[in-house]
C-alpha positions, 0 to 999 in steps of 0.5 A: 462479527468477531469479538472486539476488545474494550480498547478496540471498541473505544478506538472505533468510537473515537474514529467514528466521532472524528469522521462525523466531525470532519463531515463530507469526505473522500478517502484515499484508498490504496487497497491496504488494510489501513485505507480499506478499514477507514473506507469501511468505517467511513461508509458506515458513518457517513453513507453518501457523504463518504467517497472513496478515491483509488489511483490506478497506477503502474505502482499499484499492485493489480490485486490491490485495485481488484480488492478496492473494486470488490469491496466497493461493489459489495459494500455499495461505496461511492468509488472514483478511480483516477490517474494521479499522473506521477509517471509524467513527473520526472522528479518521481521517475528519477527515484530520489530518496524523497520520491514519496513526496513527489508521488503523494504531491501528484496523488493528493493534488489530483484527488483534491481537485475531484474530491467532494469533501475533505481528503483523508488518508489511512495514516496511523500512529505507527506511520509517524515514527518513520521518515515519510516524505509523503506526510509533508505532501499530505500537509501541503494539500490539507489531508487529514488522518483520522486514525492519527486524530483518534490515536489508533495504531496499526495493531488497533486498525487490524483489530477493528477490521477483524471485529467487523468480520473483514478477516481478509483485510485484517491479515493483509501483510504490509504492502508499500507501492511497487516503486519502493522495490526499486533501489533509490537512484534507479529510474522507475520504469512501468515495465519493471513494476509490472514485472515485480508484481508478476514475480511477487504474485507468482511466488505467493502462489507457490510458497507459504511466505509471510513476506516476499519482495522482488527488488530491482537493484544496481546490477540485477534483481534481488528476491527477498523472502522471510527467513522461515520460508527461505529455510525450507527451500532447496537449491533446486527451488532457488534455481527455479525462483531465479529462472522464473524472475529472469524470464519475467523481466525478459531483459539483460540482467546481471544477476538474480539473487535470493536473500532474506527479507529486509524491510526497506532494503531498496531504500538508500538514504 
């Protein structure tokens, strides 16, 4: 294990205490650093009393599902995979500004029906500063947030992961669900989410970019890359990126543009 700061050690002690107080629980595991780190600590604290539940969905990147399965196999986690059924919900598919509420309502509702204990999420203190309709859905289904209860923010989550030798998790960039790439008000289509995942995966294999997003917006597709990476691309590179994205989507697209990354730029409120 790597060295951990005194603050990080104290945070993990607090987290372990919260988890033990909750008792038998089920972690909603998305495949990101927060829920994966929580699952890792919960398994160590509670053993068989900690179950991990992962939703298989067109909105979940394939790499995230593969990561969950790999860690579960390696760590001996109790893992249950479900279909949350959000794509059967027309309110979710319509992609309103509060789409996350309908997503999490389906997700937590399905998980709560199969969980053998209290349902917990990887929400941390930093998440409380954003407008997150999904938190209301969590409250509606009695979901607890151990990181919040232990007063742990994102930076400390990463420190805990790093101290446990989970460097691949500690360095994971933020990766909201694929539906967040579809501009508010445009219908969420599974075929588009699969194309988004393929485009982003291809670009990560070709370029050293800290942030990459493929967004479906009114009138076309917008590829966003962090400015440091974007500054290194030639006009020929940009042409290849646009051609690749158009080929993967394989449908009538008015434009494929390339722009600097802006967090949440597909969200219109």
